[in-house]
C-alpha positions as CSV (number, residue, x, y, z in Angstrom):
1,M,102.1,170.1,-69.9
2,N,99.3,171.6,-67.8
3,W,96.1,170.4,-69.4
4,S,93.2,172.8,-70.0
5,T,90.0,173.1,-72.0
6,H,92.2,175.2,-74.4
7,E,94.3,172.1,-75.0
8,A,91.2,170.0,-75.5
9,N,89.9,172.5,-78.1
10,R,93.2,172.3,-80.0
11,L,93.4,168.5,-79.8
12,Y,89.8,167.9,-81.1
13,G,89.7,170.9,-83.4
14,I,86.3,172.0,-82.0
15,S,86.6,175.7,-82.8
16,K,87.7,174.9,-86.3
17,W,85.0,172.4,-87.5
18,G,82.4,173.6,-85.1
19,A,81.8,176.8,-87.2
20,G,81.0,178.7,-84.0
21,Y,78.1,176.4,-83.0
22,F,80.1,174.1,-80.7
23,S,82.6,174.8,-77.9
24,I,83.8,173.7,-74.5
25,D,82.6,175.4,-71.3
26,P,85.0,176.0,-68.3
27,E,84.0,172.8,-66.6
28,G,85.0,170.7,-69.6
29,F,81.5,170.0,-71.0
30,L,80.9,170.2,-74.8
31,T,78.3,172.8,-75.6
32,V,76.2,174.0,-78.5
33,S,75.1,177.6,-79.4
34,P,72.7,177.1,-82.3
35,L,72.6,180.8,-83.1
36,K,76.2,181.5,-82.1
37,D,74.9,183.8,-79.4
38,D,75.0,183.7,-75.6
39,V,72.6,180.7,-75.3
40,S,75.0,177.8,-74.7
41,I,73.6,174.3,-74.0
42,R,75.5,171.4,-72.5
43,I,74.9,168.4,-74.7
44,V,74.8,166.1,-71.6
45,D,71.9,168.2,-70.4
46,I,70.1,167.4,-73.6
47,L,70.8,163.7,-73.0
48,A,69.3,164.0,-69.5
49,A,66.2,165.8,-70.8
50,A,65.8,163.2,-73.5
51,R,65.9,160.4,-71.0
52,E,63.2,162.1,-69.0
53,R,61.1,161.9,-72.2
54,G,61.8,158.2,-72.5
55,L,64.5,158.3,-75.1
56,R,67.6,156.1,-75.1
57,L,71.1,156.1,-76.5
58,P,72.4,156.1,-79.1
59,L,70.5,159.3,-79.6
60,H,70.1,161.4,-82.8
61,I,70.0,165.1,-81.9
62,R,68.8,167.8,-84.3
63,F,69.3,171.6,-83.6
64,Q,66.5,173.2,-85.6
65,D,67.8,176.7,-85.0
66,I,71.1,175.8,-86.7
67,L,69.1,175.0,-89.9
68,E,67.5,178.5,-89.7
69,D,70.9,180.1,-89.0
70,R,72.4,178.3,-92.1
71,V,69.7,179.6,-94.4
72,R,70.2,183.1,-93.1
73,R,74.0,183.0,-93.4
74,I,74.1,181.7,-97.0
75,N,71.5,184.2,-98.1
76,E,73.3,187.1,-96.3
77,C,76.6,186.2,-97.9
78,F,75.1,186.3,-101.4
79,T,73.2,189.5,-100.7
80,T,76.4,191.1,-99.5
81,A,78.5,189.9,-102.5
82,I,75.8,191.1,-104.9
83,A,75.6,194.5,-103.3
84,E,79.4,195.0,-103.2
85,A,79.8,193.9,-106.8
86,S,76.9,196.0,-108.1
87,Y,75.5,192.9,-109.6
88,Q,72.2,193.5,-111.3
89,G,70.6,190.1,-110.7
90,R,69.6,188.5,-107.4
91,Y,70.1,185.2,-105.5
92,A,67.6,182.4,-105.2
93,G,68.7,179.5,-103.1
94,V,67.2,176.0,-103.6
95,Y,67.3,173.1,-101.2
96,P,68.0,169.7,-102.8
97,V,65.7,167.2,-101.0
98,K,68.1,164.3,-101.7
99,V,70.6,165.6,-99.1
100,N,68.1,165.0,-96.2
101,Q,64.5,164.1,-97.0
102,M,63.4,163.9,-93.3
103,R,60.1,165.7,-92.8
104,E,61.3,167.7,-89.8
105,V,64.4,168.9,-91.8
106,V,62.6,169.9,-95.0
107,E,59.7,171.6,-93.2
108,T,62.1,173.6,-91.0
109,L,64.1,174.8,-94.0
110,M,61.0,175.8,-95.9
111,T,59.7,177.8,-92.9
112,A,63.1,179.4,-92.3
113,G,63.5,180.1,-96.0
114,S,60.2,181.8,-96.4
115,R,61.7,185.3,-96.1
116,Y,64.3,184.5,-98.7
117,N,62.0,182.5,-101.0
118,L,64.1,179.4,-100.6
119,G,63.1,177.0,-103.2
120,I,63.2,173.2,-103.4
121,E,64.8,170.7,-105.8
122,A,63.5,167.2,-106.6
123,G,65.4,164.5,-108.4
124,S,62.8,161.7,-108.5
125,K,59.1,161.2,-108.6
126,P,58.7,160.7,-104.9
127,E,60.7,163.8,-104.2
128,L,58.7,165.8,-106.7
129,L,55.4,164.8,-105.1
130,L,56.9,165.9,-101.7
131,A,58.1,169.1,-103.2
132,L,54.8,169.9,-104.9
133,S,53.0,169.6,-101.6
134,L,55.5,171.7,-99.6
135,H,55.9,174.4,-102.3
136,T,53.3,176.9,-101.3
137,N,54.8,180.1,-102.5
138,G,54.6,181.0,-106.2
139,E,57.8,183.1,-106.0
140,R,59.9,180.1,-104.9
141,L,61.6,177.9,-107.5
142,L,60.8,174.2,-107.8
143,I,63.6,172.7,-109.8
144,C,63.3,169.2,-111.3
145,N,66.6,167.4,-111.8
146,G,67.5,163.8,-112.6
147,Y,66.3,161.5,-115.4
148,K,62.5,161.8,-116.1
149,D,59.9,159.7,-117.8
150,E,56.5,161.1,-119.1
151,E,54.8,160.7,-115.7
152,F,57.5,162.8,-114.0
153,I,57.2,165.5,-116.6
154,R,53.4,165.5,-116.4
155,L,53.5,166.0,-112.7
156,A,55.9,168.9,-113.1
157,L,53.7,170.5,-115.7
158,M,50.7,170.1,-113.5
159,G,52.6,172.1,-110.9
160,T,53.2,174.8,-113.5
161,K,49.5,174.8,-114.4
162,I,48.4,175.7,-110.9
163,G,50.8,178.6,-110.6
164,K,54.0,177.1,-109.3
165,K,57.3,178.2,-110.7
166,V,58.4,174.7,-111.7
167,I,61.5,174.5,-113.9
168,V,62.1,171.1,-115.6
169,V,65.8,170.7,-116.2
170,A,66.5,168.5,-119.2
171,E,69.3,166.0,-118.6
172,K,69.2,164.4,-122.1
173,L,67.7,165.1,-125.6
174,E,64.7,162.8,-125.1
175,E,63.5,164.9,-122.3
176,I,63.4,168.0,-124.5
177,R,61.3,166.1,-127.0
178,S,58.9,164.9,-124.2
179,L,58.6,168.5,-122.9
180,V,57.7,169.8,-126.4
181,A,55.1,167.1,-126.9
182,L,53.5,167.1,-123.4
183,S,53.3,170.8,-123.1
184,K,51.3,171.0,-126.3
185,E,49.1,168.0,-125.2
186,M,48.4,169.5,-121.7
187,G,48.1,173.1,-122.9
188,V,50.7,174.5,-120.6
189,R,53.6,176.8,-121.2
190,P,56.6,175.1,-119.5
191,L,59.6,176.6,-117.8
192,I,62.6,174.7,-119.1
193,G,66.2,174.3,-117.9
194,I,69.1,172.6,-119.5
195,R,72.0,170.9,-117.7
196,I,75.3,171.1,-119.4
197,K,78.5,169.1,-119.0
198,L,81.5,171.3,-118.2
199,A,85.1,170.4,-119.0
200,T,86.0,171.6,-115.5
201,R,86.5,168.7,-113.2
202,S,86.2,168.7,-109.4
203,S,88.5,167.0,-106.9
204,G,87.7,165.0,-103.8
205,K,85.5,161.9,-103.3
206,W,82.8,163.0,-105.7
207,A,84.9,164.1,-108.6
208,T,83.4,161.6,-111.0
209,S,80.1,163.5,-111.1
210,S,81.9,166.3,-113.1
211,G,83.7,166.6,-116.3
212,E,82.8,165.6,-119.8
213,S,82.2,162.0,-118.8
214,A,79.7,162.9,-116.1
215,K,76.5,160.9,-115.7
216,F,74.1,163.9,-116.2
217,G,73.9,166.8,-118.7
218,L,74.3,167.6,-122.3
219,S,77.5,167.9,-124.3
220,T,78.0,171.0,-126.4
221,V,76.9,169.1,-129.5
222,D,73.7,167.9,-127.7
223,L,73.1,171.4,-126.4
224,L,72.9,172.9,-129.9
225,E,70.5,170.2,-130.9
226,A,68.4,170.8,-127.8
227,L,68.2,174.5,-128.6
228,A,67.1,173.7,-132.2
229,L,64.4,171.3,-130.9
230,L,63.0,174.0,-128.6
231,E,63.0,176.6,-131.4
232,Q,61.3,174.1,-133.8
233,G,58.7,173.2,-131.1
234,G,57.8,176.8,-130.5
235,L,59.3,176.8,-127.0
236,K,62.3,179.1,-127.5
237,D,61.0,181.5,-124.9
238,S,60.4,178.7,-122.4
239,L,64.1,178.1,-121.9
240,R,64.8,180.0,-118.6
241,L,67.6,178.2,-116.7
242,L,71.0,176.9,-117.4
243,H,72.3,174.3,-114.9
244,F,75.7,172.7,-114.2
245,H,77.1,170.8,-111.3
246,V,80.7,169.7,-110.7
247,G,80.3,167.6,-107.6
248,S,79.4,167.4,-104.0
249,Q,81.8,168.7,-101.3
250,I,84.2,170.6,-103.5
251,P,87.3,171.2,-101.4
252,D,89.1,173.7,-103.6
253,I,87.8,177.2,-104.4
254,Q,89.8,177.2,-107.7
255,V,87.5,174.5,-109.0
256,I,84.4,176.6,-108.1
257,T,85.9,179.7,-109.8
258,R,86.8,177.8,-113.0
259,S,83.4,176.0,-113.2
260,V,81.4,179.2,-112.6
261,R,83.3,181.1,-115.3
262,E,82.9,178.2,-117.8
263,G,79.2,177.9,-117.0
264,A,78.6,181.6,-117.3
265,R,80.3,181.6,-120.7
266,F,77.7,179.0,-121.8
267,Y,74.9,181.1,-120.4
268,A,76.1,184.2,-122.2
269,K,76.5,182.4,-125.6
270,I,73.0,181.0,-125.3
271,V,71.5,184.4,-124.4
272,R,73.3,186.0,-127.4
273,M,71.5,183.3,-129.6
274,G,68.2,184.9,-128.6
275,F,67.1,182.5,-125.8
276,P,65.6,184.4,-122.8
277,L,67.6,182.7,-119.9
278,E,66.8,184.2,-116.5
279,Y,68.6,181.9,-114.2
280,I,72.1,180.3,-113.9
281,D,72.1,177.3,-111.5
282,V,75.6,176.7,-110.2
283,G,74.5,173.4,-108.6
284,G,75.8,172.1,-105.3
285,G,79.3,171.5,-104.0
286,L,79.6,174.2,-101.4
287,G,82.0,172.4,-99.0
288,V,81.7,171.7,-95.3
289,D,85.0,171.8,-93.3
290,Y,84.6,168.4,-91.5
291,D,88.2,168.3,-90.3
292,G,88.7,172.0,-89.5
293,S,91.9,172.2,-91.5
294,R,90.6,174.7,-94.1
295,S,92.5,172.9,-96.8
296,A,91.8,171.4,-100.2
297,V,91.5,167.8,-98.9
298,A,88.4,165.7,-99.4
299,S,87.0,166.2,-95.8
300,S,87.6,170.0,-95.8
301,A,87.3,173.1,-97.9
302,N,89.9,175.8,-98.3
303,Y,87.4,178.7,-98.5
304,S,84.7,180.3,-96.4
305,L,81.0,180.8,-97.1
306,R,81.7,184.4,-97.9
307,E,84.5,183.6,-100.3
308,Y,82.3,181.0,-102.1
309,A,79.6,183.7,-102.6
310,N,82.1,186.2,-103.9
311,S,83.6,183.6,-106.3
312,V,80.2,182.8,-107.8
313,V,79.0,186.4,-108.0
314,Y,82.1,187.9,-109.4
315,G,82.7,185.0,-111.8
316,I,79.3,185.4,-113.4
317,L,79.6,189.2,-113.4
318,D,82.9,189.3,-115.2
319,V,81.7,187.0,-118.0
320,C,78.4,188.7,-118.5
321,N,80.0,192.1,-118.6
322,E,82.5,190.8,-121.2
323,E,79.7,189.3,-123.3
324,R,77.4,192.3,-122.8
325,V,74.4,190.2,-121.6
326,P,72.1,190.8,-118.6
327,H,73.1,189.5,-115.2
328,P,71.0,186.4,-114.4
329,T,69.4,185.4,-111.1
330,I,72.0,183.1,-109.4
331,V,70.6,179.8,-108.1
332,S,72.6,177.4,-105.9
333,E,71.7,174.0,-104.5
334,S,73.9,174.0,-101.4
335,G,72.2,171.2,-99.4
336,R,75.2,169.9,-97.5
337,A,76.2,173.4,-96.3
338,L,72.6,173.9,-95.1
339,V,72.0,170.8,-93.1
340,A,75.3,169.2,-92.1
341,H,75.9,171.2,-88.9
342,H,72.4,170.7,-87.5
343,S,72.7,167.0,-86.6
344,M,74.8,165.0,-84.3
345,I,74.8,161.5,-82.7
346,A,75.5,160.9,-79.1
347,I,76.7,157.4,-78.2
348,E,77.8,155.8,-75.0
349,V,81.0,153.8,-74.6
350,F,80.3,150.5,-72.7
351,G,83.6,148.8,-72.8
352,R,87.2,148.8,-73.8
353,I,89.5,146.2,-75.4
354,K,93.0,146.8,-74.2
355,K,95.7,146.0,-76.7
356,L,98.5,146.2,-74.1
357,N,96.9,143.6,-71.9
358,T,100.3,142.1,-71.1
359,L,101.3,139.6,-68.5
360,K,101.9,141.1,-65.0
361,Q,105.0,139.0,-64.3
362,I,107.3,137.1,-66.6
363,S,109.6,134.4,-65.2
364,L,111.4,131.9,-67.4
365,S,112.5,128.5,-66.4
366,P,115.9,127.2,-67.6
367,Q,113.9,125.0,-70.0
368,A,112.2,127.9,-71.7
369,P,112.4,127.9,-75.5
370,K,115.3,129.9,-76.9
371,V,113.0,132.1,-78.9
372,V,111.2,133.2,-75.7
373,R,114.6,134.0,-74.0
374,D,115.6,135.9,-77.1
375,M,112.5,138.1,-76.9
376,L,113.1,138.7,-73.2
377,E,116.6,139.8,-74.0
378,I,115.3,142.4,-76.5
379,R,113.1,144.0,-73.9
380,E,115.9,144.0,-71.2
381,T,118.5,145.6,-73.5
382,L,116.2,148.0,-75.2
383,D,117.6,151.5,-75.5
384,A,117.1,154.6,-77.7
385,G,120.3,154.0,-79.7
386,H,119.2,150.6,-81.0
387,Y,115.5,150.9,-81.5
388,E,115.5,150.1,-85.2
389,E,117.8,147.1,-84.7
390,A,115.5,145.9,-81.8
391,F,112.5,146.3,-84.0
392,H,114.0,144.1,-86.7
393,D,115.0,141.4,-84.1
394,L,111.5,141.6,-82.7
395,V,109.9,140.9,-86.1
396,F,112.2,138.0,-86.7
397,Y,111.7,136.3,-83.3
398,R,108.0,136.9,-83.3
399,Q,107.6,135.2,-86.7
400,Q,109.8,132.4,-85.6
401,A,107.7,131.9,-82.5
402,M,104.5,131.8,-84.5
403,S,106.0,129.2,-86.8
404,L,107.1,127.1,-83.9
405,F,103.5,127.3,-82.4
406,D,102.0,126.2,-85.8
407,L,104.3,123.2,-85.8
408,G,103.4,122.3,-82.2
409,Y,106.8,123.1,-80.7
410,L,105.6,126.1,-78.6
411,D,103.2,125.8,-75.7
412,L,100.4,128.3,-74.9
413,H,102.3,129.9,-71.9
414,S,105.3,130.5,-74.1
415,R,103.2,132.0,-76.9
416,A,101.5,134.3,-74.3
417,I,105.0,135.5,-73.1
418,V,106.0,136.2,-76.7
419,E,102.9,138.2,-77.4
420,S,103.2,140.2,-74.2
421,L,106.8,141.0,-74.8
422,S,106.0,142.0,-78.4
423,W,103.4,144.6,-77.3
424,E,105.6,146.0,-74.5
425,I,108.6,146.4,-76.9
426,L,106.4,147.9,-79.6
427,A,104.9,150.4,-77.2
428,E,108.3,151.6,-76.1
429,I,109.5,151.9,-79.7
430,G,106.2,153.7,-80.6
431,R,106.7,156.3,-77.9
432,Y,110.2,157.0,-79.2
433,Y,109.0,157.5,-82.8
434,E,105.9,159.4,-81.9
435,G,105.5,162.2,-84.5
436,K,108.6,161.2,-86.4
437,S,108.4,160.5,-90.1
438,R,111.2,158.1,-90.5
439,M,109.4,155.0,-89.4
440,S,109.2,152.2,-92.0
441,D,105.8,151.1,-93.3
442,E,106.3,147.7,-91.4
443,M,107.0,149.5,-88.2
444,K,103.9,151.8,-88.7
445,D,101.6,148.9,-89.3
446,L,102.7,147.0,-86.2
447,I,102.7,150.0,-83.9
448,A,99.2,151.0,-85.3
449,G,98.0,147.8,-83.8
450,L,98.7,149.1,-80.3
451,K,95.6,151.2,-80.1
452,D,92.8,150.2,-77.7
453,Q,89.3,149.7,-79.0
454,Y,86.5,151.6,-77.3
455,L,83.1,149.8,-77.7
456,G,80.3,152.2,-78.7
457,N,76.6,151.4,-78.7
458,F,75.8,152.3,-82.3
459,S,76.1,151.0,-85.9
460,V,78.6,152.6,-88.3
461,F,76.5,151.3,-91.2
462,R,73.4,153.0,-89.9
463,S,74.9,156.2,-88.6
464,L,77.9,156.9,-90.8
465,P,77.5,155.3,-94.2
466,D,79.8,157.8,-95.8
467,W,82.6,156.9,-93.4
468,W,82.1,153.2,-94.2
469,A,81.7,153.5,-98.0
470,L,83.9,156.5,-98.8
471,G,86.2,157.2,-95.9
472,Q,84.5,160.6,-95.2
473,L,85.8,161.9,-91.9
474,F,83.4,163.2,-89.2
475,P,84.4,165.0,-86.1
476,I,84.2,162.8,-83.0
477,T,84.9,164.1,-79.5
478,P,84.1,163.3,-75.8
479,L,81.1,165.2,-74.5
480,T,82.5,165.4,-71.0
481,R,85.8,165.4,-69.1
482,L,87.4,167.8,-71.6
483,G,89.1,169.5,-68.7
484,E,90.9,166.2,-68.0
485,E,93.9,165.1,-70.2
486,P,93.0,162.1,-72.3
487,T,95.7,159.4,-72.1
488,V,94.6,156.5,-74.2
489,K,95.0,156.2,-78.0
490,G,91.9,154.5,-79.2
491,T,89.6,153.6,-82.1
492,I,85.9,153.1,-81.9
493,A,84.2,149.8,-82.6
494,D,80.4,149.5,-83.0
495,I,78.1,146.6,-82.0
496,T,77.6,145.1,-85.4
497,C,79.1,141.7,-86.2
498,D,81.3,143.0,-89.0
499,S,85.0,143.8,-89.0
500,D,84.2,147.0,-90.9
501,G,82.0,148.2,-88.0
502,K,84.6,150.6,-86.7
503,V,86.0,154.1,-86.9
504,D,89.8,154.1,-87.1
505,C,90.6,157.3,-88.8
506,F,90.0,160.7,-87.2
507,I,90.5,164.4,-87.9
508,G,93.9,165.6,-86.9
509,D,94.8,168.7,-84.8
510,G,95.2,170.8,-87.9
511,E,98.8,171.5,-87.0
512,G,100.7,169.4,-89.6
513,E,98.2,166.5,-89.8
514,N,94.7,166.5,-91.3
515,Q,93.9,163.0,-90.0
516,R,95.3,160.4,-87.7
517,E,94.6,156.7,-87.0
518,Y,93.5,157.1,-83.4
519,L,91.4,159.4,-81.1
520,W,92.7,160.5,-77.7
521,L,90.3,159.1,-75.1
522,H,90.0,159.1,-71.3
523,E,90.4,156.1,-69.0
524,L,87.0,154.6,-68.3
525,D,85.7,154.7,-64.7
526,Q,82.3,154.4,-63.1
527,R,81.1,157.5,-64.8
528,P,79.2,157.2,-68.1
529,Y,81.5,158.1,-71.0
530,Y,79.7,159.7,-74.0
531,L,81.1,160.5,-77.4
532,G,79.5,162.9,-79.9
533,I,79.7,162.4,-83.7
534,F,79.1,165.7,-85.4
535,L,78.1,167.2,-88.8
536,T,76.0,164.2,-89.7
537,G,73.1,166.1,-91.2
538,A,73.8,165.6,-94.9
539,Y,73.0,162.3,-96.5
540,Q,73.6,160.0,-93.5
541,D,70.0,159.8,-92.4
542,T,68.7,158.1,-95.5
543,L,71.8,156.4,-96.8
544,G,72.2,154.3,-93.6
545,D,71.3,150.6,-93.9
546,M,70.1,148.0,-91.4
547,H,73.2,145.9,-91.1
548,N,72.5,143.3,-88.3
549,L,69.0,144.8,-88.3
550,F,70.0,147.8,-86.3
551,G,67.3,150.4,-87.0
552,R,66.7,154.1,-86.8
553,M,67.8,155.7,-83.5
554,D,65.7,157.6,-81.0
555,E,65.6,161.3,-82.0
556,A,65.4,164.6,-80.1
557,H,64.7,168.0,-81.7
558,V,66.1,170.9,-79.7
559,V,64.7,174.4,-80.1
560,L,65.7,177.7,-78.5
561,D,63.1,179.5,-76.4
562,K,64.1,182.5,-74.2
563,D,61.1,181.8,-72.0
564,E,62.2,178.3,-71.1
565,E,64.6,177.6,-68.3
566,G,68.1,177.6,-69.8
567,G,66.7,179.1,-73.0
568,W,65.9,175.8,-74.8
569,Y,63.6,172.8,-74.8
570,I,63.1,169.5,-76.7
571,E,60.3,170.3,-79.1
572,E,59.7,166.9,-80.6
573,T,60.9,163.3,-79.9
574,L,60.8,160.4,-82.3
575,K,61.1,156.9,-81.1
576,G,63.6,154.7,-83.0
577,D,62.9,151.4,-84.6
578,T,61.9,148.4,-82.5
579,V,62.9,144.9,-83.3
580,Q,59.4,144.3,-84.7
581,D,59.8,147.4,-87.0
582,V,63.0,146.2,-88.6
583,L,61.7,142.6,-89.0
584,E,58.5,143.8,-90.6
585,E,60.5,146.0,-93.0
586,N,62.4,142.9,-94.1
587,G,59.3,140.9,-94.8
588,Y,58.8,139.0,-91.5
589,A,55.5,138.9,-89.8
590,P,56.0,139.1,-86.0
591,A,52.8,137.2,-85.3
592,E,54.1,134.3,-87.4
593,L,57.5,134.4,-85.5
594,V,55.7,134.2,-82.2
595,R,53.5,131.4,-83.4
596,S,56.5,129.4,-84.6
597,M,58.3,130.0,-81.3
598,K,55.2,129.0,-79.3
599,L,55.1,125.6,-81.2
600,Q,58.8,125.0,-80.4
601,V,58.3,125.9,-76.7
602,E,55.3,123.6,-76.5
603,Q,57.3,120.8,-78.1
604,A,60.1,121.4,-75.6
605,I,57.6,121.1,-72.7
606,R,56.1,117.9,-74.1
607,S,59.6,116.5,-74.4
608,D,60.4,117.5,-70.8
609,V,63.2,119.7,-71.9
610,V,61.8,122.6,-69.9
611,R,59.1,122.9,-67.2
612,P,55.8,124.6,-68.3
613,N,56.4,127.7,-66.2
614,E,59.9,128.1,-67.6
615,G,58.6,127.6,-71.1
616,M,56.0,130.3,-70.7
617,R,58.6,132.7,-69.4
618,I,60.8,132.0,-72.4
619,L,57.9,132.8,-74.7
620,A,57.0,135.9,-72.8
621,E,60.6,137.2,-73.0
622,F,60.6,136.5,-76.8
623,E,57.4,138.5,-77.3
624,K,58.7,141.3,-75.1
625,A,62.0,141.5,-77.0
626,L,60.1,142.2,-80.2
627,S,59.0,145.6,-78.8
628,Q,62.5,146.6,-77.6
629,Y,65.0,149.1,-79.1
630,T,67.4,147.4,-81.5
631,Y,70.5,148.8,-79.7
632,L,72.0,147.7,-76.4
633,R,70.8,148.8,-73.0
634,V,73.9,150.3,-71.4
635,S,73.1,153.1,-69.0
636,D,70.9,151.0,-66.7
637,R,73.5,148.3,-66.0
638,E,77.1,148.1,-64.9
639,K,79.7,148.7,-67.6
640,A,81.1,145.8,-69.4
641,T,84.3,144.5,-67.8
642,E,87.4,145.8,-69.5
643,E,88.9,143.0,-71.6
């Protein structure tokens, strides 16, 4: 097959998961178009510009214009659906801070959302304080979710008192009672919402947040009691919003359709009881198509943004018309769909562990153990008609060889020959069965071990916590050489000292496979080899941990500007954590560490273990290392020797 960038696009699924933001240029470089227009930026050019600003890899890159574009597209889809359906209400989007609390993200969204009155949602006291500060437009909603104590509710009511449209959503009956009491004490008329539990359950990795056993929300019995408490407390006219949520990253549009209709039915029944509800909050869940398959699997979504808006609008419309109640303002908390696309991580590969690192020549003496001669015979007689039989013989003799080695009857050279022959035979069998479904599980497991490991300078635990904890897939692709055919099946290992520090499941090509256990990669040469990890903007920033004390990465914020050369520039840079930063965050005082090290060096000098000059150099290097980046330095030294 003649390789082309078209083949690369198909292999890595870029045009499918890229949502129009990412593509390949004719020279084989991965590019980004933040507004899906004619401004196309090579990501390696961003890396070069970042280095000039003193940044290092791994590098976190944010495209601020993608955030603006996502706000616009979601609002336009709802506006179009409302107009086409002759819906009498309007749309009011809200950004849930928990999805990405980083200042630069939240501020960009609030600025981009000003023309749409994009609101903000807080689920904790720290988030509420942040939201109260950033919420500067009285027309925007500020929705308070999550469990609340008196202090939380007081803070929310203070916001109401100074003219903010703060809606406190009750998650349990005790919060209704607190709202009644505190509103009277503070002399403020609150805006109240109630979260209900729907019978509709979601699917995917976050399905447990929905259904009648969900963590948050009121059952129907509790709802009736809550309505009675509000009426008794004189706050019947304060109930303005009904909220429900059936989970994050909902992959199936049918779940959305069912949940919206069920939630709208609750809304209509409450309105008919005389409560002046204005808003129906359909929660989050708008899916992101991480794998590009447009299917109802956990890492995808079988619907478009436009179809989502239509499903919500028409679902509420139908129920409200049936029940003869006013059409409410539609609120959604689509945080993932707003921020996922704007963020990526660029890493550099610095080495490769070859699985097929076999012996160059195999010659057997007449005294060679029989098991070794049997293995050699399998390789020499291997043919397509007997692959399954050869595999079974391979497993038998391989196990026999390992047992003989354990008992001391097999020398190292013989074991090396057995291992080398095993991988050669498995590779040949694997090539024959490529794409075939009739491999046994045992055969699949052994052949899966043939993949090479590419060593990437990053931490899975810091950068991709959802991959490590939940198996959430993220698109990964080379940033260069996409015009060259990749020939190596590989997985990606990070630099942490943990066997879980790897990525060994990747998105498929969308043509019969949604995922696969390897990524096609290029042979390493003297050129730097960069990989991009995409759609990391939702949750990954603040969920990541400091496994092995790897800290926050350097960060570059890319902004479009038609007056700049190339139409873009790096607006802001943020330095990642130093060794000192992560040590201090874990309770260590760097000055005390230096003092302790100094005492040990002085003792080594007195004991004549090291000379004074050498001891001082050791101490200086120790102090210098405290100020360094927590990740490896790869670009300024020769690549690690391939193992």
